ZAMARGU-4260 file (C-alpha; in steps of 0.2 Angstrom, whole numbers, plus 5000, padded with zeros to 4 digits):
<rodrens>
0) 5166/5090/4891 | 5152/5083/4882 | 5141/5089/4867 | 5122/5091/4867 | 5122/5075/4857
5) 5133/5065/4869 | 5122/5071/4884 | 5106/5066/4875 | 5113/5049/4872 | 5118/5047/4890
10) 5103/5053/4898 | 5089/5050/4886 | 5084/5068/4886 | 5081/5075/4869 | 5092/5088/4861
15) 5077/5099/4858 | 5073/5098/4877 | 5091/5102/4882 | 5091/5117/4870 | 5075/5123/4878
20) 5082/5121/4896 | 5096/5132/4890 | 5084/5145/4883 | 5074/5146/4900 | 5089/5146/4910
25) 5086/5130/4919 | 5101/5121/4913 | 5115/5132/4905 | 5129/5123/4896 | 5146/5124/4905
30) 5153/5133/4890 | 5151/5137/4871 | 5164/5133/4858 | 5169/5146/4845 | 5157/5139/4833
35) 5143/5141/4846 | 5141/5123/4851 | 5135/5119/4869 | 5147/5109/4880 | 5143/5101/4897
40) 5154/5095/4911 | 5150/5082/4925 | 5143/5096/4936 | 5130/5100/4923 | 5126/5082/4921
45) 5123/5081/4939 | 5111/5096/4939 | 5102/5088/4924 | 5100/5072/4934 | 5092/5082/4948
50) 5080/5090/4935 | 5075/5073/4929 | 5071/5068/4946 | 5060/5083/4948 | 5052/5080/4931
55) 5048/5062/4937 | 5038/5070/4951 | 5028/5080/4937 | 5034/5096/4945 | 5032/5110/4932
60) 5049/5117/4924 | 5045/5135/4931 | 5044/5128/4949 | 5060/5117/4946 | 5069/5133/4941
65) 5063/5143/4956 | 5068/5128/4968 | 5085/5126/4961 | 5088/5145/4960 | 5084/5148/4978
70) 5100/5152/4987 | 5095/5141/5002 | 5093/5126/4990 | 5100/5111/4998 | 5104/5097/4986
75) 5106/5083/4999 | 5089/5087/5007 | 5081/5089/4989 | 5087/5072/4985 | 5081/5064/5001
80) 5064/5072/4998 | 5064/5066/4980 | 5068/5048/4985 | 5054/5048/4998 | 5041/5055/4985
85) 5047/5043/4971 | 5046/5028/4983 | 5028/5033/4987 | 5024/5035/4969 | 5032/5018/4966
90) 5022/5010/4980 | 5006/5018/4974 | 5009/5011/4956 | 5013/4994/4964 | 4996/4994/4971
95) 4988/4998/4955 | 4998/4985/4946 | 4992/4972/4959 | 4974/4977/4955 | 4977/4976/4936
100) 4985/4959/4938 | 4969/4953/4948 | 4958/4959/4934 | 4969/4950/4921 | 4966/4934/4932
105) 4948/4937/4930 | 4945/4944/4948 | 4932/4957/4948 | 4938/4971/4958 | 4923/4982/4956
110) 4909/4970/4960 | 4894/4977/4969 | 4883/4962/4970 | 4874/4958/4986 | 4871/4941/4994
115) 4854/4934/4993 | 4846/4925/5007 | 4850/4908/5000 | 4869/4912/4999 | 4869/4920/5016
120) 4861/4904/5023 | 4874/4893/5015 | 4889/4903/5022 | 4881/4904/5039 | 4877/4885/5040
125) 4895/4881/5035 | 4902/4893/5048 | 4891/4885/5061 | 4897/4867/5056 | 4915/4873/5058
130) 4913/4880/5076 | 4918/4869/5091 | 4903/4863/5102 | 4909/4874/5116 | 4910/4890/5106
135) 4893/4886/5098 | 4885/4883/5114 | 4892/4899/5121 | 4884/4909/5107 | 4867/4900/5108
140) 4866/4904/5126 | 4871/4923/5122 | 4857/4925/5109 | 4844/4914/5117 | 4843/4900/5103
145) 4851/4893/5088 | 4839/4901/5076 | 4842/4919/5084 | 4860/4916/5083 | 4858/4911/5064
150) 4847/4927/5061 | 4861/4938/5069 | 4874/4930/5058 | 4864/4931/5042 | 4859/4950/5046
155) 4878/4953/5044 | 4877/4950/5025 | 4863/4962/5024 | 4874/4976/5032 | 4879/4987/5018
160) 4895/4993/5026 | 4901/4976/5031 | 4896/4969/5014 | 4905/4983/5004 | 4921/4979/5014
165) 4920/4961/5010 | 4917/4964/4992 | 4932/4977/4992 | 4943/4965/5000 | 4939/4949/4990
170) 4934/4958/4973 | 4917/4949/4971 | 4904/4940/4981 | 4909/4923/4973 | 4926/4925/4980
175) 4919/4929/4997 | 4908/4913/4996 | 4923/4903/4990 | 4934/4909/5005 | 4920/4906/5018
180) 4916/4889/5011 | 4934/4883/5011 | 4936/4889/5029 | 4938/4874/5041 | 4938/4884/5057
185) 4953/4875/5063 | 4959/4882/5079 | 4977/4877/5075 | 4977/4887/5058 | 4969/4902/5067
190) 4983/4901/5081 | 4996/4899/5067 | 4990/4915/5059 | 4989/4924/5075 | 5007/4919/5080
195) 5014/4924/5063 | 5005/4941/5065 | 5013/4943/5082 | 5031/4940/5075 | 5027/4953/5061
200) 5021/4966/5074 | 5037/4963/5084 | 5047/4966/5067 | 5037/4983/5065 | 5043/4988/5083
205) 5061/4983/5079 | 5060/4994/5063 | 5052/5008/5073 | 5066/5008/5086 | 5080/5006/5073
210) 5072/5019/5062 | 5073/5007/5047 | 5060/5010/5034 | 5066/4995/5024 | 5063/4983/5038
215) 5045/4991/5040 | 5042/4989/5021 | 5047/4970/5023 | 5035/4969/5038 | 5021/4976/5027
220) 5024/4963/5014 | 5025/4949/5027 | 5008/4955/5034 | 5000/4955/5017 | 5006/4937/5014
225) 4999/4932/5031 | 4982/4940/5028 | 4981/4932/5011 | 4984/4915/5019 | 4972/4918/5034
230) 4958/4925/5025 | 4961/4917/5008 | 4963/4933/4999 | 4970/4936/4981 | 4976/4953/4986
235) 4978/4960/5004 | 4980/4979/4998 | 4963/4984/5003 | 4962/4975/5019 | 4978/4982/5025
240) 4973/5000/5020 | 4957/4998/5030 | 4968/4991/5045 | 4978/5007/5044 | 4963/5018/5044
245) 4956/5008/5059 | 4973/5011/5069 | 4972/5029/5065 | 4954/5032/5070 | 4950/5019/5082
250) 4958/5024/5099 | 4952/5008/5108 | 4960/4997/5095 | 4976/5007/5095 | 4977/5006/5114
255) 4975/4987/5114 | 4988/4985/5101 | 5000/4997/5109 | 4998/4988/5126 | 5002/4971/5118
260) 5017/4976/5107 | 5023/4993/5114 | 5019/5012/5114 | 5016/5019/5096 | 5015/5002/5088
265) 4997/5005/5080 | 5002/5022/5073 | 5018/5016/5066 | 5010/5001/5057 | 4997/5013/5050
270) 5010/5025/5043 | 5021/5010/5037 | 5006/5003/5027 | 5001/5020/5020 | 5019/5024/5015
275) 5021/5006/5007 | 5005/5009/4996 | 5009/5027/4992 | 4995/5035/5002
</rodrens>
């Protein structure tokens, strides 16, 4: 048996809080001494631990009492649910910590600046210089002339939706320009990134078949790292969340992905990303 003081030191729950739990009937002491001191056994400590998990999820005490007093209360199921919710909370906080880390590095994660014509021209000219002659000739033929193709590319930087996505992914227009201007257009680099993506998608499918969420979490982390490399991102959180949204709403994209990697792949990846980031 342990006293209130002992329990407080072991769990970090204040003596005052333990007394209050007794008063409202949430956690009664196992027994009282002749002098009226509260004593708790191991079973009471286990119950207190469950209460602490509920409190970590910010569930009101009155609701915790209702849940635990329910004759159908299943401790094992409750712990599994708590574990899942706490993992989501942890992942959501991890995403916030990543954003704070970016801000501390000087990355502007809330920039709404737009690209002026000179900046757009500069990025488009660099992109064109990186394209193979075969690809460039194909696009020029498609749009009728080099100037019309350039106009099409520049118009993309005037598209509010596309620009908003770029700013969200990179954090600022300066970061977007830096990534574009560092791009070499190397076919080998692109293929290497695509091959790595294929390996990661196969891991997602292996995780799906095995019902292994830890393997899925690892695949999300690998995908984030690959996207950082491929697109020169500081943080892949936003682009992965947008990818998850696309897989959930774009049936054609989901169909193509499922055809390549297996039925249900797109939906599984979307859910894995959402769970990883606590959405």
